[in-house]
C-alpha positions in Angstrom: 25.8 8.4 19.4 22.7 9.0 21.6 19.5 10.2 19.9 18.4 13.7 20.8 15.4 12.3 22.7 17.6 10.9 25.3 20.0 13.9 25.4 16.9 16.0 26.1 16.1 14.0 29.2 17.3 15.5 32.7 20.4 13.9 33.9 19.8 11.3 36.6 18.8 7.7 37.0 16.1 7.6 34.4 18.3 9.1 31.8 21.0 6.5 32.7 18.6 3.7 32.5 17.3 4.7 29.1 20.9 5.3 27.8 21.8 1.8 28.9 18.6 0.3 27.4 19.3 2.1 24.2 23.0 1.1 24.1 21.9 -2.6 24.8 19.2 -2.9 22.2 19.8 -0.2 19.6 21.0 -2.8 16.9 18.1 -5.0 17.6 15.6 -2.0 17.4 17.2 -0.7 14.3 17.1 -3.9 12.6 13.4 -4.5 13.3 12.6 -0.8 12.2 14.7 -1.4 9.0 12.8 -4.7 8.3 9.5 -2.9 8.2 10.6 0.5 6.6 13.4 -0.4 4.3 15.0 3.1 4.8 17.9 3.8 7.2 16.7 7.5 8.0 13.2 6.2 8.6 14.3 3.2 10.8 16.3 5.7 12.9 13.5 7.8 13.3 11.3 4.8 14.3 13.8 4.1 17.0 13.7 7.5 18.4 9.9 7.4 18.4 10.0 4.2 20.2 12.4 5.6 22.7 10.1 8.5 23.3 7.2 6.2 24.0 9.3 4.1 26.3 10.4 7.2 28.3 6.7 7.6 29.4 6.9 4.1 31.0 10.2 4.0 32.6 8.8 2.9 36.0 7.3 0.0 34.3 10.4 -0.8 32.2 12.5 -0.9 35.5 10.3 -3.9 36.7 11.2 -6.0 33.6 13.9 -8.6 33.5 16.5 -8.5 30.7 14.5 -10.8 28.3 11.2 -8.9 28.9 12.8 -5.5 28.3 14.4 -6.8 25.1 11.0 -8.0 23.9 9.3 -4.8 24.9 11.9 -2.7 23.0 11.3 -4.8 20.0 7.5 -4.6 19.9 7.6 -0.9 20.7 10.0 -0.1 17.7 7.9 -2.3 15.5 4.8 -0.7 16.3 6.6 2.8 15.9 7.8 1.5 12.4 4.3 0.4 11.3 2.9 3.8 12.5 5.6 5.6 10.4 4.7 3.4 7.4 1.2 4.2 7.7 1.8 8.0 8.0 4.0 7.7 4.7 1.2 5.8 3.0 -1.3 8.4 4.0 0.9 11.2 2.6 1.4 9.4 -0.6 -2.0 7.7 -1.5 -2.3 5.3 -4.3 -2.6 6.9 -7.8 -2.1 6.1 -11.4 1.5 7.2 -11.0 2.1 4.0 -9.0 1.6 2.0 -12.2 4.5 3.9 -13.7 6.9 3.5 -10.9 6.5 -0.1 -10.3 7.5 -2.4 -13.2 6.1 -5.6 -11.9 2.9 -6.4 -10.1 2.4 -8.7 -7.1 2.6 -12.3 -7.1 -1.1 -12.7 -7.9 -0.6 -10.8 -11.0 2.6 -12.5 -12.3 0.8 -14.9 -14.7 -1.1 -12.0 -16.2 2.0 -10.1 -16.7 3.7 -12.9 -18.4 0.8 -13.5 -20.8 -0.5 -10.1 -21.4 2.5 -7.7 -20.8 2.9 -5.0 -18.4 1.5 -2.2 -20.5 -1.5 -4.1 -21.3 -2.3 -4.8 -17.7 -1.6 -1.2 -16.7 -4.0 -0.1 -19.3 -6.6 -2.4 -18.1 -6.1 -1.3 -14.5 -6.7 2.3 -15.5 -10.0 1.4 -17.0 -11.4 -0.2 -13.7 -13.8 2.0 -11.6 -12.0 4.4 -9.4 -12.4 2.3 -6.1 -11.5 -0.9 -7.5 -8.5 0.7 -9.3 -7.3 2.1 -5.9 -7.8 -1.1 -4.1 -5.6 -3.0 -6.7 -2.9 -0.4 -6.6 -3.0 -0.5 -2.8 -2.9 -4.3 -2.5 -0.5 -5.3 -5.3 1.6 -2.3 -5.9 1.8 -0.9 -2.3 1.4 -4.3 -0.8 -1.0 -3.1 1.9 -3.1 -5.5 4.1 -7.0 -5.6 3.9 -7.0 -3.9 7.3 -4.7 -1.0 6.1 -6.7 -0.6 2.9 -10.0 -0.8 4.7 -8.7 1.9 7.2 -7.7 4.3 4.5 -10.9 3.9 2.4 -13.2 3.7 5.5 -14.5 0.1 4.7 -14.3 -3.1 6.5 -11.6 -5.6 5.7 -14.0 -8.1 4.4 -15.4 -5.5 2.1 -11.9 -4.9 0.8 -11.6 -8.7 -0.1 -15.0 -8.4 -1.9 -13.9 -5.4 -3.9 -10.5 -7.0 -4.7 -12.1 -10.1 -6.0 -14.5 -8.2 -8.2 -11.8 -6.0 -9.5 -9.7 -9.0 -10.3 -12.6 -10.6 -12.2 -13.1 -7.3 -14.2 -9.5 -7.1 -14.9 -9.5 -10.7 -16.4 -12.6 -9.7 -18.4 -11.0 -6.5 -19.8 -7.8 -8.4 -20.7 -9.9 -11.2 -22.4 -11.7 -8.6 -24.4 -8.5 -7.5 -25.9 -7.5 -11.0 -26.7 -6.9 -14.2 -24.7 -4.4 -13.7 -21.8 
Protein backbone atom coordinates (compact mmCIF):
# COMPACT_ATOMS: atom_id res chain seq x y z
CA UNK A 1 0.00 0.00 0.00
CA UNK A 2 1.35 3.40 -0.98
CA UNK A 3 1.78 6.11 1.66
CA UNK A 4 -0.59 9.06 1.55
CA UNK A 5 2.22 11.45 0.62
CA UNK A 6 2.56 9.66 -2.71
CA UNK A 7 -1.16 9.42 -3.28
CA UNK A 8 -1.41 13.17 -2.75
CA UNK A 9 0.93 13.83 -5.69
CA UNK A 10 -0.57 14.75 -9.03
CA UNK A 11 -0.64 11.84 -11.45
CA UNK A 12 2.21 11.93 -13.93
CA UNK A 13 5.85 11.06 -14.46
CA UNK A 14 6.98 12.37 -11.07
CA UNK A 15 4.39 10.34 -9.19
CA UNK A 16 5.23 7.22 -11.21
CA UNK A 17 8.93 7.74 -10.48
CA UNK A 18 8.31 8.15 -6.75
CA UNK A 19 5.99 5.12 -6.64
CA UNK A 20 8.66 2.99 -8.33
CA UNK A 21 11.31 4.32 -5.94
CA UNK A 22 9.07 3.55 -2.97
CA UNK A 23 8.26 0.05 -4.20
CA UNK A 24 11.93 -0.69 -4.88
CA UNK A 25 13.32 0.57 -1.58
CA UNK A 26 10.45 0.49 0.93
CA UNK A 27 11.74 -2.56 2.84
CA UNK A 28 15.24 -1.16 3.03
CA UNK A 29 14.00 2.25 4.16
CA UNK A 30 11.65 0.74 6.73
CA UNK A 31 14.41 -1.49 8.14
CA UNK A 32 16.72 1.51 8.53
CA UNK A 33 14.00 3.55 10.24
CA UNK A 34 13.07 0.68 12.54
CA UNK A 35 16.73 0.22 13.49
CA UNK A 36 16.82 3.81 14.74
CA UNK A 37 13.33 4.11 16.25
CA UNK A 38 12.45 0.55 17.41
CA UNK A 39 8.77 1.21 16.77
CA UNK A 40 6.80 0.05 13.69
CA UNK A 41 4.48 3.07 13.47
CA UNK A 42 7.30 5.56 14.03
CA UNK A 43 9.35 3.77 11.37
CA UNK A 44 6.51 4.07 8.84
CA UNK A 45 6.13 7.75 9.71
CA UNK A 46 9.87 8.26 9.16
CA UNK A 47 9.62 6.59 5.74
CA UNK A 48 6.77 8.97 4.85
CA UNK A 49 8.81 11.95 6.06
CA UNK A 50 11.75 10.78 3.95
CA UNK A 51 9.54 10.40 0.89
CA UNK A 52 8.20 13.91 1.42
CA UNK A 53 11.75 15.27 1.55
CA UNK A 54 12.70 13.28 -1.55
CA UNK A 55 9.67 14.57 -3.48
CA UNK A 56 11.17 18.04 -3.26
CA UNK A 57 14.26 16.79 -5.10
CA UNK A 58 12.78 14.62 -7.83
CA UNK A 59 14.81 16.28 -10.58
CA UNK A 60 18.02 15.47 -8.70
CA UNK A 61 16.90 11.92 -7.92
CA UNK A 62 16.23 11.22 -11.60
CA UNK A 63 19.92 11.84 -12.37
CA UNK A 64 21.07 9.11 -9.95
CA UNK A 65 21.93 5.58 -11.01
CA UNK A 66 20.28 2.71 -9.12
CA UNK A 67 23.02 2.38 -6.48
CA UNK A 68 23.21 6.09 -5.76
CA UNK A 69 19.42 6.32 -5.52
CA UNK A 70 19.38 3.39 -3.08
CA UNK A 71 22.03 5.06 -0.91
CA UNK A 72 20.18 8.39 -1.03
CA UNK A 73 16.97 6.70 0.13
CA UNK A 74 18.74 5.04 3.05
CA UNK A 75 20.51 8.21 4.14
CA UNK A 76 17.35 10.30 3.84
CA UNK A 77 15.27 7.89 5.93
CA UNK A 78 18.06 7.60 8.49
CA UNK A 79 18.09 11.38 8.91
CA UNK A 80 14.28 11.48 9.08
CA UNK A 81 14.39 8.77 11.77
CA UNK A 82 17.00 10.61 13.82
CA UNK A 83 14.94 13.80 13.57
CA UNK A 84 11.86 11.88 14.77
CA UNK A 85 13.85 10.44 17.67
CA UNK A 86 15.04 13.92 18.65
CA UNK A 87 11.47 15.23 18.53
CA UNK A 88 10.36 12.36 20.79
CA UNK A 89 13.14 13.12 23.25
CA UNK A 90 12.26 16.82 23.32
CA UNK A 91 8.63 15.93 24.02
CA UNK A 92 9.67 13.58 26.84
CA UNK A 93 12.68 15.15 28.62
CA UNK A 94 14.67 13.17 31.16
CA UNK A 95 13.14 13.14 34.61
CA UNK A 96 13.22 11.18 37.82
CA UNK A 97 10.50 8.91 36.43
CA UNK A 98 13.12 7.52 34.03
CA UNK A 99 14.74 5.90 37.05
CA UNK A 100 11.55 4.01 37.79
CA UNK A 101 10.93 2.86 34.22
CA UNK A 102 14.37 1.43 33.49
CA UNK A 103 15.48 -1.45 35.72
CA UNK A 104 19.13 -1.51 34.61
CA UNK A 105 21.54 1.29 33.83
CA UNK A 106 23.99 1.55 30.94
CA UNK A 107 27.18 -0.48 30.58
CA UNK A 108 29.28 1.97 32.58
CA UNK A 109 27.02 1.55 35.58
CA UNK A 110 26.76 -2.27 35.50
CA UNK A 111 29.50 -2.76 38.08
CA UNK A 112 27.81 -0.30 40.42
CA UNK A 113 24.46 -1.99 40.02
CA UNK A 114 25.89 -5.39 40.80
CA UNK A 115 27.70 -4.15 43.89
CA UNK A 116 25.38 -1.49 45.23
CA UNK A 117 21.96 -2.56 44.00
CA UNK A 118 19.59 -0.74 41.71
CA UNK A 119 17.66 1.12 44.40
CA UNK A 120 20.79 2.38 46.09
CA UNK A 121 22.10 3.77 42.79
CA UNK A 122 18.74 5.36 41.99
CA UNK A 123 18.70 7.07 45.38
CA UNK A 124 22.25 8.33 44.85
CA UNK A 125 21.39 9.70 41.37
CA UNK A 126 18.40 11.54 42.86
CA UNK A 127 20.77 13.33 45.27
CA UNK A 128 23.03 14.66 42.51
CA UNK A 129 22.70 18.33 41.51
CA UNK A 130 19.89 18.85 38.96
CA UNK A 131 22.09 19.31 35.86
CA UNK A 132 24.31 16.32 36.68
CA UNK A 133 21.29 14.15 37.42
CA UNK A 134 19.71 15.10 34.07
CA UNK A 135 22.95 14.41 32.18
CA UNK A 136 23.28 10.98 33.85
CA UNK A 137 19.68 10.15 32.95
CA UNK A 138 20.10 11.30 29.34
CA UNK A 139 23.37 9.44 28.83
CA UNK A 140 22.79 6.13 30.61
CA UNK A 141 19.05 5.70 30.63
CA UNK A 142 18.06 7.39 27.36
CA UNK A 143 21.41 6.57 25.68
CA UNK A 144 21.81 10.02 24.15
CA UNK A 145 25.12 11.13 22.60
CA UNK A 146 27.18 14.06 23.89
CA UNK A 147 25.97 16.13 20.93
CA UNK A 148 22.30 15.35 21.63
CA UNK A 149 22.64 16.10 25.34
CA UNK A 150 24.52 19.32 24.57
CA UNK A 151 21.83 20.37 22.10
CA UNK A 152 19.07 19.77 24.62
CA UNK A 153 20.87 21.56 27.46
CA UNK A 154 22.46 24.30 25.34
CA UNK A 155 26.05 23.35 26.17
CA UNK A 156 29.00 22.08 24.13
CA UNK A 157 29.61 18.32 23.79
CA UNK A 158 32.95 18.73 25.58
CA UNK A 159 31.14 20.31 28.51
CA UNK A 160 28.76 17.36 28.58
CA UNK A 161 31.73 15.01 29.01
CA UNK A 162 33.11 17.16 31.85
CA UNK A 163 29.72 17.26 33.63
CA UNK A 164 29.31 13.53 33.12
CA UNK A 165 32.74 12.79 34.56
CA UNK A 166 31.99 14.95 37.61
CA UNK A 167 28.59 13.34 38.03
CA UNK A 168 30.13 9.85 37.98
CA UNK A 169 32.68 10.94 40.57
CA UNK A 170 29.98 12.39 42.82
CA UNK A 171 27.86 9.28 42.38
CA UNK A 172 30.77 7.06 43.41
CA UNK A 173 31.41 9.31 46.41
CA UNK A 174 27.74 9.14 47.48
CA UNK A 175 27.79 5.35 47.20
CA UNK A 176 31.04 5.10 49.17
CA UNK A 177 29.58 7.27 51.94
CA UNK A 178 26.76 4.76 52.32
CA UNK A 179 29.21 1.86 52.42
CA UNK A 180 31.87 0.51 50.07
CA UNK A 181 30.38 -0.28 46.63
